[in-house]
DOPARO-203618 format. One record per residue (C-alpha): residue in three letters; x, y negated, z negated. Coordinates in steps of 0.05 Angstrom, whole numbers, plus 5000, padded with zeros to 4 digits. Last residue first. Layout:
AlaXYZ
...
//
This chain:
Asn468952774682
Pro476452604679
Thr475151894702
Val476051494766
Phe474450794746
Asn468650344769
Arg469149904830
His468849164850
Ser473948994796
Ala475248494740
Glu481648634702
Asn480848954634
Ile482649654657
Phe488849414694
Ser491149004634
Leu490049604590
Leu494550044633
Glu499949514637
Leu499649434561
Val500250184554
Leu506450204596
Pro509449614558
Asn508649974491
Asp508249484432
Gly500549454435
His499850204421
Ser495250224359
Leu491949544366
Ala491249554441
Val488750274436
Ala483050054391
Glu480949504440
Ala481249994497
Arg476850484459
Glu471649944447
Thr471649734520
Leu471250464542
Thr465050554499
Gly465150944434
Asp468651594415
Gly475351844442
Glu477152284501
Phe478751784556
Leu482051204521
Ala484851574461
Thr487752114504
Phe490951614551
Ala493751214492
Gly497051834464
Arg500052004532
Leu502551284539
Gly506051334471
His509551974493
Ile511651634558
Gln514351034519
Ala518251494473
Lys521051874533
Asp523951234564
Ile522051144637
Gly527251354687
Arg522751254747
Arg523352004762
Lys520652134692
Leu514551704704
Gly513252034771
Val513452724741
Leu508852504685
Asn503452254733
Leu498252234677
Gly491952654672
Met486952984718
Leu482752384737
Lys477552624786
Ala477452534861
Arg471452724902
Glu475053244945
Gly479653364886
Leu485653074851
Val487452444812
Thr493952314774
Gly494451674732
Phe500651254723
Pro496550614729
Ile489050754729
Val485450954792
Asp479650514814
Ala473550844846
Ala471551214910
Val477851624921
Gly476952214968
Ala482652694955
Leu485353115012
Gly492353094983
Gly493052854912
Ile493252114893
Met499051974845
Ala499251314807
Gly505750944794
Thr502550254791
Gly495050274796
Ile490550434856
Arg485149914863
Cys478850044904
His475549504947
Gln474449975006
His474650724992
Val481351084990
Ala482351695035
Ala487252265024
Leu489452645086
Gly496452745057
Gly497552464988
Ile498051734967
Val503951604921
Ala504250974879
Gly511050644866
Asp508449924861
Gly500949834858
Ile496049934916
Val490349444926
Val484749634976
His481049065011
Gly479149475072
Gly479150235074
Leu485750595064
Thr487551245100
Ala492851785088
Val494152145153
Asn501052415133
Ala503652205065
Phe503651485042
Ile509351304994
Val509450634958
Gly516250324940
Asn513649614934
Gly506349404931
Ile500849454984
Arg495348934990
Cys489649115036
Asp485948555072
His484448975134
Gly485649725134
Ile492250095129
His491950745168
Val497151295163
His497751715227
Asn505051925213
Met508451785147
Phe508551085117
Leu514551005071
Cys515150365030
Gly521549995012
Asp518749295008
Gly511649025002
Val505849065052
Ser500748505058
Thr494048435095
Val492247705095
Gly486047285111
Gly483247245041
Gly477947775049
Gly472347395083
Ser477147075133
Thr479647755153
Gly486448075143
Pro491148405192
Asn490649135213
Met495949685204
Thr496150325245
Val501350875239
Tyr501851305302
Glu509051535289
Arg512751315226
Ile513450645191
Val519550625146
Asn520049995104
Asn526349625089
Asp523448925081
Gly516448625076
Ile510448675123
Gln505448095129
Leu499348195174
Leu495947525181
Thr489447215203
Arg487646775262
Glu480046825272
Gly477547295326
Ala470547375301
Tyr471347925249
Lys464548085219
Leu464448775253
Asp470748975215
Gln476049425246
Pro481248875241
Pro484448635305
Gln491248945325
Gly497048755279
Leu501149385281
Ser500549995326
Ala505650545316
Phe506550945381
Pro513851105370
Tyr517250955303
Val518250305265
Thr524450195222
Asn524649585177
Gly531149245158
Ala528648535152
Gly521448285148
Ile515648375196
Val510847785208
Thr504547925247
His499747415275
Gly496647865327
Asp500548405363
Ile505748945352
Ser505749565397
Val511450075391
His512850515452
Asn520150585431
Lys524450575367
Leu523049885338
Val528949755293
Ser529349185243
Gly536248875230
Ala533748165221
Gly526248045218
Val521048125274
Thr516247535281
Val509847625323
Asp505247085351
Ser506947195424
Gly505747945422
Ile510948495424
Val510149095471
Cys515249655465
Tyr516450045529
Ala523650245513
Gly526850045448
Ile527349395409
Ser533549345364
Val534148735318
Glu541248535301
Ser539147815289
Gly531847615289
Ile526447635344
Val521347075343
Ala515447145391
Gly512346545425
Glu513046775498
Gly511047495486
Ile516248045491
Ile515248635538
Ala520249205532
Thr522449555596
Pro529349205595
His530949495527
Ile532348945476
Ala538648915433
Ala538648305387
Ser545347955376
Pro543447345417
Asp537547205370
Ile531047165410
Thr526446565403
Met520546545452
//
């Protein structure tokens, strides 16, 4: 066990023998920390937090009561192999959030970026990859192997099917069931989610140039309302909007190999 002298640990907390606790960490009452856990500098575990498995938590995170991080994946193929849950810096993890580590069949790592907000009862399944600045509203759920781009917003009670990709800056509406990939900056709504347009509010909040947003809107219309196949339309958009970085990111996402189709307007 390695505990920095500046860490504040409540006497009722249980810390495993091999755990590493960084400087200025605060661990509240009745927390249970496993032997293969690292907690980075300045992180705060409020109380009744459970962290187990091979879990590495970065600096400046705040974890609220009854969160459970690093327990075995909910995958029948998991056979106890040592896999990783990697959490970055400055995340807020609210009550009853669950995050599972990876599996050997999915790369062995579940990763969370920096500056994310996980509201209560959020579930992050095995082998998911979460970018930076992502917001998960209450009870949002990810199946295994889901990839979430930077700045995406997942609405309350929304569920994302395994192996789906959610692009940068996308908005998933509350109660949406997402069973296919969502393009960067897209907005999807509905019980079986459909693409409703672009997340213009999110783009403006990010300070994106108006001309780039206007170009992205034109590219969106050409991609999803034009003639020909999606591949043909994407090639035409690359020629007409190839100088717009937002459009290039959108096209890169579409051209990348995926296990799923795309959420479309129809």
